[in-house]
C-alpha positions in Angstrom: -2.9 9.6 -13.1 -5.4 9.6 -10.2 -7.8 6.8 -9.6 -8.7 4.1 -7.0 -5.6 2.2 -8.0 -3.3 5.2 -8.4 -4.4 7.8 -5.8 -2.6 11.1 -5.7 0.4 11.5 -3.4 -1.7 13.7 -1.1 -4.3 11.0 -0.6 -1.8 8.5 0.6 0.8 10.5 2.5 -0.1 11.4 6.1 -1.1 15.1 6.8 2.0 15.5 8.9 4.2 15.0 5.8 2.1 17.2 3.4 1.2 20.1 5.8 2.8 23.5 5.0 5.8 24.3 7.2 6.5 20.6 8.1 10.0 19.3 7.7 10.3 17.6 4.4 10.4 13.8 4.6 13.2 12.0 2.9 12.4 10.9 -0.7 12.4 7.2 0.4 9.5 7.9 2.8 7.6 9.8 0.3 8.2 7.0 -2.3 7.0 4.4 0.2 3.5 5.9 0.0 3.2 5.7 -3.7 1.4 2.4 -4.7 3.0 0.0 -7.1 1.7 0.0 -10.7 0.3 -3.1 -12.3 3.0 -5.7 -13.1 4.2 -5.0 -16.6 1.3 -2.6 -16.8 -1.3 -5.4 -17.2 -1.1 -8.0 -14.5 -3.3 -7.2 -11.5 -1.4 -9.3 -9.0 -2.0 -8.5 -5.3 1.3 -7.0 -4.0 1.5 -8.6 -0.6 5.2 -8.4 0.3 6.3 -5.1 1.7 9.3 -3.4 0.2 11.3 -3.7 3.5 10.8 -7.4 3.6 11.8 -7.7 0.0 14.9 -5.7 0.8 16.0 -8.2 3.5 15.3 -11.1 1.1 17.5 -9.5 -1.6 20.5 -9.5 0.8 19.8 -13.0 2.1 19.3 -14.4 -1.4 22.6 -12.9 -2.5 24.4 -14.5 0.5 22.7 -17.8 -0.2 23.7 -17.9 -3.9 27.2 -16.8 -3.1 27.7 -19.3 -0.2 26.2 -22.2 -2.3 28.7 -21.5 -5.1 31.7 -20.9 -2.8 31.0 -24.1 -0.9 31.1 -26.3 -4.0 34.1 -27.8 -5.7 33.9 -26.7 -9.4 35.6 -23.3 -9.9 32.8 -22.3 -12.3 30.3 -22.6 -9.5 32.5 -20.6 -7.1 32.9 -17.8 -9.6 29.3 -17.7 -10.7 28.0 -17.9 -7.1 30.4 -15.1 -5.9 29.6 -12.8 -8.9 25.8 -13.3 -8.8 25.7 -13.0 -5.0 27.8 -9.8 -5.1 25.8 -8.3 -7.9 22.4 -8.5 -6.1 23.9 -7.3 -2.9 25.5 -4.4 -4.7 22.3 -3.5 -6.5 20.5 -3.6 -3.2 23.0 -1.4 -1.5 22.5 1.2 -4.2 18.7 1.0 -4.6 16.3 3.8 -3.5 14.8 2.0 -0.5 15.3 2.3 3.2 17.7 -0.6 3.7 20.4 0.7 1.3 23.5 2.8 1.7 23.0 5.1 -1.4 19.8 5.9 -3.3 21.2 5.7 -6.8 19.0 3.0 -8.5 15.3 3.8 -8.9 13.0 1.2 -7.5 11.5 0.6 -10.9 14.9 -0.4 -12.3 15.5 -2.6 -9.2 12.4 -4.5 -10.0 13.6 -5.1 -13.6 17.0 -6.1 -12.3 15.4 -8.6 -9.8 13.9 -10.5 -12.8 17.1 -10.4 -14.8 19.2 -11.5 -11.8 16.8 -14.4 -11.0 16.9 -15.6 -14.6 20.7 -15.5 -14.5 20.8 -17.4 -11.2 18.6 -20.1 -12.7 20.6 -20.3 -15.9 24.1 -20.2 -14.3 24.4 -23.9 -13.5 23.5 -24.9 -17.0 25.4 -22.1 -18.9 28.6 -22.7 -16.9 28.2 -26.5 -16.9 28.4 -27.3 -13.2 24.9 -28.5 -12.7 25.9 -32.2 -12.5 29.3 -31.6 -10.8 27.8 -29.3 -8.1 24.2 -30.6 -7.7 23.5 -29.1 -4.3 24.8 -25.6 -5.2 22.9 -25.8 -8.5 19.7 -26.8 -6.7 20.1 -23.9 -4.1 20.8 -21.4 -6.9 17.9 -22.5 -9.1 15.5 -22.6 -6.2 16.6 -19.1 -5.0 16.2 -17.7 -8.5 12.7 -19.2 -8.8 11.7 -18.0 -5.3 13.0 -14.5 -6.1 10.9 -14.3 -9.3 7.8 -15.4 -7.3 8.5 -13.0 -4.5 9.2 -10.1 -7.0 5.8 -10.7 -8.7 4.0 -10.0 -5.4 6.3 -7.4 -3.9 4.8 -3.9 -3.4 7.9 -2.0 -4.4 6.6 1.3 -3.2 5.0 0.3 0.1 6.4 0.3 3.6 3.5 -2.1 4.3 2.2 -4.5 1.6 -1.1 -4.4 -0.2 -1.2 -0.7 -1.1 -2.2 -1.6 -4.7 -5.8 -2.8 -5.1 -6.1 -6.0 -7.2 -8.9 -5.9 -9.7 
């Protein structure tokens, strides 16, 4: 689909990348030039956060959730924090973006997993019953999950620089 919101790849990739005879750019660089689609296909939110910044936030959020859990007393908080932190770091290491080790998870799936992970992090203190016994860890985890949802809503998952998608 080609439009003002979804230009063709040739319109957004520099001539050096598309010119005949040029060395092929890695898939990640080509994908970085493709604008994000509307959130859930309907919400025209301005995508301000570049993908690379979001990538760094994924790793730091995972560390924060894990460290908050591991620093608390209840074993449920330790296990939940370690598993949730390791899960988002693992997904990030395997996602098709520049700051990963392997490009196995498509960026569209990563976005869906961001929302699921965030909801899990918010729910964990309540589901595993350590909210009152580890209030600081719970607060950190809930705040991190909420911040990750907000950040994911305005992340341009296909842009090396933010704001590639026009908000209408």
